[in-house]
C-alpha positions in Angstrom: -67.9 11.5 -1.5 -68.0 7.9 -0.5 -65.1 5.7 0.5 -65.5 3.6 -2.6 -65.2 6.8 -4.8 -62.1 7.9 -2.9 -60.4 4.5 -3.4 -61.3 4.5 -7.1 -59.8 8.0 -7.5 -56.6 7.0 -5.7 -56.2 3.8 -7.7 -56.1 5.9 -10.9 -53.8 8.7 -9.5 -50.2 8.4 -10.7 -48.8 11.7 -9.4 -46.6 10.2 -6.7 -45.2 7.2 -8.5 -41.8 8.7 -9.3 -41.3 9.7 -5.7 -42.2 6.3 -4.4 -39.8 4.7 -7.0 -37.0 7.0 -6.1 -37.5 6.2 -2.4 -37.2 2.5 -3.2 -34.0 3.0 -5.4 -32.2 5.6 -3.1 -30.8 3.1 -0.6 -29.3 1.0 -3.4 -27.8 4.1 -5.1 -26.3 5.3 -1.9 -24.8 1.9 -1.2 -23.3 1.7 -4.7 -21.8 5.3 -4.3 -20.3 4.6 -0.9 -18.9 1.2 -2.0 -17.4 2.8 -5.1 -15.8 5.6 -3.0 -14.3 3.1 -0.5 -13.0 0.8 -3.3 -11.4 3.7 -5.2 -9.8 5.0 -1.9 -8.4 1.5 -1.1 -7.0 1.2 -4.7 -5.4 4.6 -4.5 -3.8 3.7 -1.2 -2.4 0.5 -2.7 -0.9 2.5 -5.5 0.8 4.8 -3.0 2.3 1.7 -1.3 3.7 0.6 -4.7 5.1 4.0 -5.5 6.7 4.3 -2.0 8.3 0.9 -2.4 9.8 1.8 -5.7 11.0 5.2 -4.6 12.9 3.8 -1.5 14.6 1.2 -3.6 15.4 3.7 -6.4 16.9 6.3 -4.0 18.9 3.6 -2.1 20.4 2.0 -5.2 21.8 5.4 -6.4 24.5 5.2 -3.7 27.7 3.2 -3.5 28.0 4.0 0.3 25.2 5.1 2.5 25.2 6.2 6.1 22.5 5.4 8.7 21.5 9.1 8.7 21.1 9.2 4.9 19.1 6.0 5.0 16.9 7.3 7.8 16.3 10.5 5.7 15.3 8.4 2.7 12.9 6.3 4.8 11.4 9.3 6.6 11.0 11.2 3.3 9.4 8.2 1.6 6.4 8.4 4.0 5.6 11.8 2.4 4.7 9.9 -0.8 2.0 8.2 1.2 0.1 11.5 1.7 -2.8 12.0 2.2 -2.8 8.6 3.9 -1.6 8.4 7.5 2.2 7.7 7.3 2.2 6.2 10.9 0.3 3.2 9.4 3.2 2.5 7.1 6.2 0.2 7.8 8.9 1.1 5.2 12.0 -1.2 5.3 15.1 -1.4 3.1 17.7 -4.1 3.2 20.8 -5.2 1.2 20.9 -8.9 0.5 24.0 -10.8 -0.5 24.0 -14.1 -2.4 27.3 -16.0 -2.0 28.8 -18.3 -4.6 26.9 -21.3 -3.2 23.5 -19.5 -3.7 22.9 -18.7 -0.1 21.3 -15.3 0.4 21.7 -13.4 3.7 20.9 -9.9 4.9 24.0 -7.5 4.9 22.2 -4.6 6.5 18.6 -3.5 7.0 16.7 -0.5 8.5 13.1 0.7 8.7 11.2 3.9 9.4 10.2 2.8 12.9 13.7 2.5 14.2 13.4 -1.3 14.9 16.4 -2.0 12.8 14.7 -3.9 10.1 15.7 -7.5 9.3 18.3 -9.3 11.4 21.8 -9.0 9.9 23.2 -12.3 8.6 19.7 -13.9 8.7 18.9 -16.0 5.6 16.5 -14.8 3.0 14.8 -16.7 0.1 15.2 -14.8 -3.2 13.0 -15.8 -6.1 15.0 -18.1 -8.4 14.4 -15.8 -11.4 16.4 -13.0 -9.8 19.0 -14.9 -7.8 22.6 -14.4 -9.1 25.4 -16.1 -7.2 28.0 -13.7 -5.9 25.9 -10.6 -6.2 24.1 -8.0 -4.0 20.5 -6.8 -4.3 18.5 -4.1 -2.5 15.1 -5.2 -1.1 12.5 -2.5 -0.4 9.3 -3.4 1.4 6.3 -1.4 2.4 3.4 -2.6 4.6 0.4 -0.4 5.2 -2.5 -1.0 7.6 -5.3 0.6 5.5 -8.3 1.8 7.4 -11.1 3.4 5.4 -11.6 7.2 6.0 -15.3 6.6 6.4 -16.3 3.1 7.5 -19.6 1.7 6.2 -18.6 -2.0 6.4 -18.2 -2.3 2.6 -14.4 -2.2 2.5 -12.9 -3.0 5.9 -9.4 -2.6 7.2 -6.8 -4.1 4.8 -3.2 -5.0 5.0 -1.5 -3.6 1.9 2.0 -4.7 1.1 4.5 -4.5 -1.7 8.2 -5.3 -2.2 10.7 -4.7 -5.0 14.2 -6.0 -5.7 16.8 -3.7 -7.4 20.4 -4.0 -8.3 22.8 -1.3 -7.0 23.4 1.2 -9.8 26.7 2.8 -9.3 28.7 -0.1 -7.7 28.3 -3.8 -7.0 26.9 -3.2 -3.6 25.6 -0.3 -1.4 27.9 -0.3 1.6 26.6 0.9 5.0 29.1 3.2 6.7 29.0 4.2 10.3 
Protein backbone atom coordinates (compact mmCIF):
# COMPACT_ATOMS: atom_id res chain seq x y z
CA UNK A 1 0.00 0.00 0.00
CA UNK A 2 1.39 3.35 -0.97
CA UNK A 3 1.41 6.49 1.14
CA UNK A 4 -1.05 8.17 -1.21
CA UNK A 5 -3.49 5.26 -0.81
CA UNK A 6 -3.24 5.43 3.02
CA UNK A 7 -3.90 9.16 3.02
CA UNK A 8 -6.88 8.73 0.72
CA UNK A 9 -8.35 6.03 3.00
CA UNK A 10 -7.82 8.17 6.14
CA UNK A 11 -9.44 11.16 4.48
CA UNK A 12 -12.66 9.23 3.97
CA UNK A 13 -12.60 7.48 7.41
CA UNK A 14 -15.14 9.02 9.86
CA UNK A 15 -14.93 6.50 12.71
CA UNK A 16 -13.13 8.83 15.20
CA UNK A 17 -15.00 12.07 14.49
CA UNK A 18 -17.27 11.85 17.56
CA UNK A 19 -14.29 11.26 19.86
CA UNK A 20 -12.41 14.24 18.46
CA UNK A 21 -15.50 16.48 18.77
CA UNK A 22 -16.07 15.34 22.37
CA UNK A 23 -12.43 16.07 23.21
CA UNK A 24 -12.88 19.59 21.85
CA UNK A 25 -16.15 20.23 23.76
CA UNK A 26 -15.15 18.59 27.09
CA UNK A 27 -13.17 21.54 28.52
CA UNK A 28 -16.08 23.91 27.82
CA UNK A 29 -18.57 21.51 29.43
CA UNK A 30 -16.39 21.09 32.52
CA UNK A 31 -15.94 24.84 32.85
CA UNK A 32 -19.71 25.39 32.62
CA UNK A 33 -20.39 22.67 35.19
CA UNK A 34 -17.85 24.03 37.69
CA UNK A 35 -19.03 27.62 37.18
CA UNK A 36 -22.62 26.54 37.76
CA UNK A 37 -21.67 24.69 40.93
CA UNK A 38 -19.74 27.64 42.35
CA UNK A 39 -22.48 30.11 41.46
CA UNK A 40 -25.17 27.91 43.03
CA UNK A 41 -23.04 27.49 46.18
CA UNK A 42 -22.49 31.25 46.49
CA UNK A 43 -26.23 31.93 46.02
CA UNK A 44 -27.05 29.30 48.64
CA UNK A 45 -24.63 30.90 51.11
CA UNK A 46 -26.13 34.33 50.44
CA UNK A 47 -29.58 32.91 51.20
CA UNK A 48 -28.27 31.48 54.49
CA UNK A 49 -26.96 34.95 55.40
CA UNK A 50 -30.42 36.42 54.79
CA UNK A 51 -32.18 33.70 56.82
CA UNK A 52 -29.72 34.15 59.71
CA UNK A 53 -30.25 37.92 59.71
CA UNK A 54 -34.01 37.47 59.87
CA UNK A 55 -33.85 34.81 62.60
CA UNK A 56 -31.68 36.94 64.92
CA UNK A 57 -33.98 39.94 64.58
CA UNK A 58 -37.09 37.78 65.00
CA UNK A 59 -35.82 36.07 68.17
CA UNK A 60 -34.63 39.32 69.70
CA UNK A 61 -37.85 41.25 69.07
CA UNK A 62 -39.89 38.59 70.91
CA UNK A 63 -38.48 39.81 74.26
CA UNK A 64 -39.36 42.85 76.33
CA UNK A 65 -36.17 42.42 78.37
CA UNK A 66 -33.11 40.44 77.38
CA UNK A 67 -29.98 39.52 79.33
CA UNK A 68 -26.49 39.42 77.81
CA UNK A 69 -26.56 35.62 78.30
CA UNK A 70 -29.84 35.26 76.40
CA UNK A 71 -28.55 37.50 73.61
CA UNK A 72 -25.32 35.53 73.43
CA UNK A 73 -27.34 32.31 73.16
CA UNK A 74 -29.36 33.76 70.27
CA UNK A 75 -26.21 34.93 68.49
CA UNK A 76 -24.37 31.64 68.95
CA UNK A 77 -27.38 29.55 67.97
CA UNK A 78 -27.93 31.64 64.87
CA UNK A 79 -24.62 30.49 63.44
CA UNK A 80 -26.14 27.00 63.25
CA UNK A 81 -28.43 28.34 60.55
CA UNK A 82 -25.33 28.96 58.45
CA UNK A 83 -24.59 25.22 58.29
CA UNK A 84 -23.01 23.70 56.22
CA UNK A 85 -21.01 26.93 55.78
CA UNK A 86 -18.22 27.72 58.23
CA UNK A 87 -19.80 29.73 61.05
CA UNK A 88 -16.45 31.24 62.04
CA UNK A 89 -16.60 33.30 58.82
CA UNK A 90 -19.82 34.98 59.99
CA UNK A 91 -20.13 38.16 62.01
CA UNK A 92 -23.62 38.29 63.51
CA UNK A 93 -24.54 41.54 65.25
CA UNK A 94 -27.76 42.77 66.84
CA UNK A 95 -28.39 46.27 68.14
CA UNK A 96 -31.25 48.30 69.52
CA UNK A 97 -31.58 51.76 68.05
CA UNK A 98 -33.51 54.66 69.55
CA UNK A 99 -34.82 57.61 67.59
CA UNK A 100 -35.53 60.62 69.80
CA UNK A 101 -38.25 63.22 69.22
CA UNK A 102 -35.80 65.32 67.17
CA UNK A 103 -35.13 62.47 64.74
CA UNK A 104 -31.64 61.61 65.99
CA UNK A 105 -30.97 57.86 66.06
CA UNK A 106 -28.45 56.35 68.49
CA UNK A 107 -27.39 52.87 69.57
CA UNK A 108 -28.94 51.82 72.91
CA UNK A 109 -27.15 48.47 73.19
CA UNK A 110 -25.35 46.15 70.80
CA UNK A 111 -23.62 42.78 70.79
CA UNK A 112 -22.13 40.32 68.33
CA UNK A 113 -21.13 36.66 68.15
CA UNK A 114 -17.40 37.44 68.32
CA UNK A 115 -17.54 39.11 71.72
CA UNK A 116 -16.34 42.50 70.49
CA UNK A 117 -19.45 44.18 71.88
CA UNK A 118 -20.97 45.27 68.59
CA UNK A 119 -21.66 48.92 67.83
CA UNK A 120 -20.60 51.60 70.30
CA UNK A 121 -23.36 52.55 72.73
CA UNK A 122 -24.70 56.10 72.17
CA UNK A 123 -23.06 56.30 68.74
CA UNK A 124 -25.23 57.79 66.03
CA UNK A 125 -26.80 55.68 63.29
CA UNK A 126 -28.48 56.76 60.08
CA UNK A 127 -31.81 55.00 59.62
CA UNK A 128 -33.49 54.99 56.22
CA UNK A 129 -36.08 57.78 56.16
CA UNK A 130 -38.82 55.32 55.19
CA UNK A 131 -38.61 53.49 58.55
CA UNK A 132 -37.58 56.30 60.90
CA UNK A 133 -40.25 57.14 63.48
CA UNK A 134 -39.44 59.80 66.06
CA UNK A 135 -39.66 58.59 69.66
CA UNK A 136 -39.37 54.89 68.80
CA UNK A 137 -37.04 51.92 69.14
CA UNK A 138 -36.01 49.46 66.46
CA UNK A 139 -33.90 46.29 66.40
CA UNK A 140 -31.13 46.12 63.81
CA UNK A 141 -29.79 42.69 62.88
CA UNK A 142 -26.71 42.42 60.66
CA UNK A 143 -24.79 39.47 59.27
CA UNK A 144 -21.56 39.69 57.31
CA UNK A 145 -20.04 36.53 55.85
CA UNK A 146 -16.65 36.07 54.19
CA UNK A 147 -17.56 33.49 51.53
CA UNK A 148 -14.77 31.31 50.21
CA UNK A 149 -15.71 28.70 47.59
CA UNK A 150 -15.36 25.09 48.77
CA UNK A 151 -13.44 24.29 45.60
CA UNK A 152 -11.63 27.22 44.02
CA UNK A 153 -11.37 27.25 40.24
CA UNK A 154 -11.11 31.01 39.86
CA UNK A 155 -14.65 31.31 38.54
CA UNK A 156 -16.28 32.67 41.70
CA UNK A 157 -13.69 34.07 44.06
CA UNK A 158 -13.97 35.07 47.69
CA UNK A 159 -17.02 37.26 48.29
CA UNK A 160 -18.18 39.44 51.15
CA UNK A 161 -21.86 38.67 51.69
CA UNK A 162 -23.91 40.91 53.97
CA UNK A 163 -27.49 41.58 54.94
CA UNK A 164 -29.32 43.64 57.53
CA UNK A 165 -32.89 43.93 58.67
CA UNK A 166 -34.81 46.34 60.87
CA UNK A 167 -37.65 45.07 63.09
CA UNK A 168 -39.90 46.71 65.63
CA UNK A 169 -40.04 45.13 69.09
CA UNK A 170 -43.13 42.91 69.29
CA UNK A 171 -44.16 42.67 72.94
CA UNK A 172 -43.16 46.14 74.19
CA UNK A 173 -41.95 49.49 72.88
CA UNK A 174 -38.31 48.48 73.35
CA UNK A 175 -36.16 45.47 74.20
CA UNK A 176 -34.37 46.47 77.40
CA UNK A 177 -30.95 45.01 78.14
CA UNK A 178 -30.72 43.84 81.74
CA UNK A 179 -27.49 42.96 83.53
